[in-house]
N, C-alpha and C positions, 0 to 999 in steps of 0.2 A: 494288657495296657494299664499303665498307672496314671500318668499325668499327661494331658494334652493341653497345650497353650497355643492360641492363635493371636498374633499381634502385628500391628503395622510396624514394619521394620525400617522402611524408608518410604518416601512418597511413592504411592502406587505399588508398594512392595510389601507382601505379607509373608511372615514366617509362621509355619506350623511346626511346633516343637512337640515331639513325643518322647517322654522319658521312660525308659524301661531298662531293666537289668537282665532281660530274658535272653539276649543275644550276645555272641562274641564279636559280632561285627556291627558297624554303624552304617547308616544310609543317609546320603545327602543328595537332594535334587534341586536344580534351579531351572525353572520353566518360564519362558516368555510366552504370554498369551495374547493372541491377536485374532481379529475376525477372520474366519475361513472364507477365502474367495478364490475363484478360478485364476484371477490375475496374479495372486501372490503365493498360492499354494506351492508351486514348484520352487520358488525362491526360498520360502520358509523351510521346505523339506531338504533342500540342498545345504542351507547355511550351517547347521550344526555339524554336518559331515566335513565341511571345509574347515571350520574352526578347530575341529578335532585333529586336523592334520599337522598343525604346528602353531607355536606361539613365539613371542619375542625371545623368551629364555630357552624354550625347547622347540627348535625350529622344524623338527620332523618327528615322525612316529617313532623312530628308533630312540631318540632322546627322551620322548615322552614315556615310552615303555620302560626305558632304563630307570627313569625317575620313579615310576610306579612300582617297579621291582624293589627299589630302595625303601619304599613305603610298605614293605611286607606284603607285596602282591595286591596292593589296592587296585581298583578298577574304575575307570571312567568311560562311559559310553554316551554317544549322542542319542537324543530322543526326539521322536516326532509322533505326537498323539493328536487324535481328533476326538473331541468331546462335544457332541452336539454340533454346533456351528462355530466352535472355538478351535483354533489351531494352536497347539501347544508344543513348543520346541525348546530344547535345552540340553542339559547334561544330567546324568544319573551316576553317582559314585557310591561304591560300597568299599569299606575298609575296616581293618581290624581295630577293635577297641583298645585304648591305651593300657587297660589292665592286663593285656596279654602280650605286651612287648616289653623290652628292657626298660627299667624304671628311668624316667626322665624324658623318654621319647614322646613327642607330641605329634601324633599322626593327624589328628583333626585339623590343626592349623595348616599343616602342609598340604593336605587335600583341599581345603578351602582355598588356599592360595593358588593351587594349580587350576581348579575349576574357574576361579575368578580371572586368572590370566588367559585361559583358553577363550573365555567369553569376551573379555575386554581388551586383550592385547594380542590379537592374532598376528601371525607372520604376514608381512606385507611386502610388496615389491613396487616401488614407484608410487606409494600411497594407496595401492589397491591390494585386495586380497590376492594371494599368490596364484597367478594364472595356471601354473602347472597343477596345483591342487584343485582348482575349480574344474578344469577339464577332466581330470581323473575321476573326481567324485560325480561329475555329470554323467560319465559313462556308467559308473556303479549304480547311480539312481535310475538311469534309463533301463539298465538291465533288470533292476528290481521291479520296475513298473511292467516291463514285458513279461517277466516271470510270473506275475500275479495270475495270469490266465491259466497257468498250469494246475493250480489248486482250484478245481471247478466248483467245489462246495463253497469256498469263500468268495470266489469270483461271482457266483450266481447271486449272492446276497448284496455284494457291492454294486453289481450291475443293476439289481432291483432298485436300490436306493438312488442310483444315478438317473434311472428312467422315471422313477416315482417322483423325484424332486428336481426336475430340470431347471426350474427358476428359483430354487432355494439353495442356499450355500451348503446344506447338508448333502446335496448330490455331488459335491466336489470331493475327489479322492484326497486323502491326507498326503499322498506323495506327489500330487499335481498330475500333469499330463506330459507326454513325450514331446509334443510340439514346443511347449513353453520351456521345458528343460533344455532342449537343444538350442534354444535362442538365448540362454543365459550366458553372459560374459563376466569376466572379472570386474569390469566396470559397473555393470548393472547390479551384480550381487553386492558389491561394496556400497553402492548407493542405498540399496534396500537395507543392508545391515545398519548403516548409520541412521536411517530413518526409523527402523524398527526398535533399536535399542532404547532410546529415550521414551518412546511412545507406548510400548507394550506394557501391559500389566505383568508383574513378576510375582511368581509364587515360589517360595523357598521352603523346602521340607527337610527336617532333620529327625532321625530316630536313633536313639542310643542312650548311653548312661551318663554322658557328660552333663554337668549342670548348665542351665540355660544361659547363665551369665557368660560362661566360657564360650558357648556356641555363638552367642551374639557378638562377642568380642572378635572371634575368628572371622565371622562373616563381615563385620564392619570393616575390618582391615582388608579383606580380600575384595570387597565390592565398593570401597569408598569412592573409587573413580567412576562408578557406573552413572552415566547421565540419566537423570530422572525428570520427566515432565511433572508439573504439579498435579496433573490429572491424566491418567492413561486413556488411550483411545478405547472406547467401550467395545467389549467383545461379548456379545450375548447371542442367544439362540431364538430364532423365530419359531415358536411352537404353534403350529396350525391345528386347529381343533377339528375341522371338517375335511373329508376327502376332497380332492381337487374337482371331481365330477360326481354327479349323482350315481352314475353307473361305473363300477370298477374298470379301470383301464387295463388292457391286456397287451403284453409285449412278448415278442418271440425272437430268439437268436438261434441260428443254426450253425453247428460246428461239427467237426469230426469227433463225435463222442458216442460211446456205446451205452451210456447210462444217462437218462434225462435228469434235469434238475428243475424242480418246481418250487418257486419262491413266491410267497404272498406277503404283501405289505399292508399293514393296518395303521390307521390313526387311532390313538387312544381316546380322543374326544374330550368331552367336558371335564372328565376327572383330572385332566392336566391343568385346569384352572387353579386347583389346590391339590397338588399331587400327594397321595398317600404312599410314600415309597416302600414301607414295609409290606403293605398290601399288594403293591405292584410286583414285588419280588416273589411273593408267595403265589400270586395269580399266574405268573410266568412258569413257576415250578409245577403248578397243577396242570396247566395247559400243555406245555411242551418242553419245559426247561429242566426236567429231571427224568431219571429212569423209571419213576413211578407215575409219570405224567399220562394224560389222556392220549396224546399223540403217540407216545412210545408204546403204551400198552395196547391201544386199539388199532391205530392206523398201521403201525409197524408189526407188532407181535400177533394180534388176533386175526387181522384181516390180510396181513402180508402185502399191503399195497405199496409200501416204500421200503427201500433198503435202510433208510434212516429218516426220521422226521423230528424236528425240534423247533423250539421258538426262542426268540431272544428279544428283550426290550431295550430300546435306546432311550433311557429315562431323560436324558438332556433334551431330546427332540420330541418325545412323546409319540414315538412310533414303535411298532412291533413287527418283526419279520418271522415268518415260518419258512424254514428251508427243508427240502426233502430230496432224496434221490429216488427216482421213479422210472420204471420201464415206460417207454414211449406210449405203449398201448393203454397204460393205466393212468395217464395224466388226469383225465376228467373225473374218474372214479376217486382218485386220491384227493383231488381238490375238494370234491363234494364231501368226503368224509372228514377232512381237516376242518371245513366250515361247520359240519354237523357237530363236531366235538365242542366247538365254541358255542354253538346254539344250546347244547346241553348245559354248559356253564351259565348261560343267560337264564335258563329255566331253573337254576339252582340245583342241578343234578351233580353235586360234588359230594362224594362219599366221605365219611369220617376218616377212613383210611387215606384217601387222596389228600385231604386237608392236613392231617397230622404228618404224613410222609413228606408233603411239600414244605411244611414248616421246618421239619428236621433237615431236609436237603439244603434249604437256604441258610439255616444256622450253621450247619457243618461247613458250607462253602465259605461263610464269613470267617469262621474260626480257623479254617485252613489257611486263609489269606493272612491271618495275623501271625502265622508261624514263621514268617520271614520278614526282615526289614523292608525288602523291596516290594513284597506283596502289600505290606502295610502302607508303603508310600503311595502305591497306585490306588488303593482304596481310599485313603485320606484325601488324595488329590481329586479323585472322582467326587467325593462328598463335598469338597470345597467348591468345586465348580457348580454343583447342583444346589449349593447353598443349604446343605444338610448340616445342621449345627450339632447333631448328636454324635457320639463316638460309635465306632463299629460294635463294641460290646452292647451299647444301648440299642443299636439297630437290631441286633440279634434278639434281644429281649422283646422288642416290639413285634418282631416277626412271629414270635411264639404265641402271640395273643391275637393274631389276625383271624377274623371271623369269616364264615361262609358268606354272610350278607355283604361284606366289603368286596369279596371277589365277584359276586353277582353284579354289583354296581359297576365294577370295572368292565366286566364282560359286556354289559348292556350299553356301555359308553363306546365300545370299540367298533370301528367301521372298516370294512375292507376298502382299500384305495387302489391297489394295483396287483396284477398277477403277472409273473414272469416265467416263461418257459425257455429252457435251454434244451434244444432238441437236436437230433442228429440229421445230417444231410441224407444218409441212407434211408432213414425212416420216411423222409419226405418223398424220396424217389419211389419207395414201396407203395406209399399212399396214392401217388399219381398213377401207378400201374394198376 
């Protein structure tokens, strides 16, 4: 990375500009950021899908795709992201740099115009978003929500967060829920769209070789008609320091599965009052976020208690999840060993090899993300919402100097809040007999 500029582009609208000559393609994203809530999650998740179906100039997917083909295979896709308790929806575009097309072609401006039109000038019928598109995309969204249960590893973590945070927005799925999806109409989605557009905070990201003046000019033209409130509706995350109860809560689901899933949810505690993000990343890599981690090396490899065992930190919310695949008969033994490995970290039992390997793993992950414009977009967007003011390169340098003492402080701040078991119905029947 060479130059990173963040500036207020319009009221409640920020542009993050990354100048680099490293890639042959450019990346542009436009994200509307609103508070995550059960009442609006389904509407938010559906909206960019419907907007992507047609605009005033390009009324259907066929005409949109034909236009993208004319732009040398440019791509525009709808996005729905959950960052802490912020719901982020919009569009992501990647397209060829002008240096690699016939001289005089201006792909940047045309892509900006298309994204602006998709967001601001959707195809309508009778003043409403097109009913045919709404119904079609409702079906697609409902199918995606239903299909989530098929990936039991991911499902177990999402289910843990849902049960762990029942009265917190973090427990809401980024896709919403089936009941609310089915209740959406063209009228209700249009009302939501018209309310969201002026009130949401907007983040625009650009990565490529074009000068910032040209990028700003193209964006001003494309988004000049975007309604903007003087101040966006705040979208922030409620970071709770302590577990909900003194004793960890236990939840169990029973399904037709042959492999159990054990997920543990932790609150990161007081260290989230002034988060040390480089140390958090290295802590996660030492505990369960890398192939050299304590969970992988001990719980999985040495003791063979799990088919897999790993940890992940949700830095926007201040929680950590450990997820594992376990035989039903080994649930308690695996849970005990997972917690034991955390206790070892609390006591400072982190070897030089574990520390160095974790630093290297985090740095390698950051640098790998920087190898594509889209990866860079996601990383910079993540940093922006966490109010991390340094660049990814600077973050990598800080990770390289994280100390054992910093990791011990994080470990001693961390508290178990919830345990989730996904077990099989046949296992229950065997136990009863």
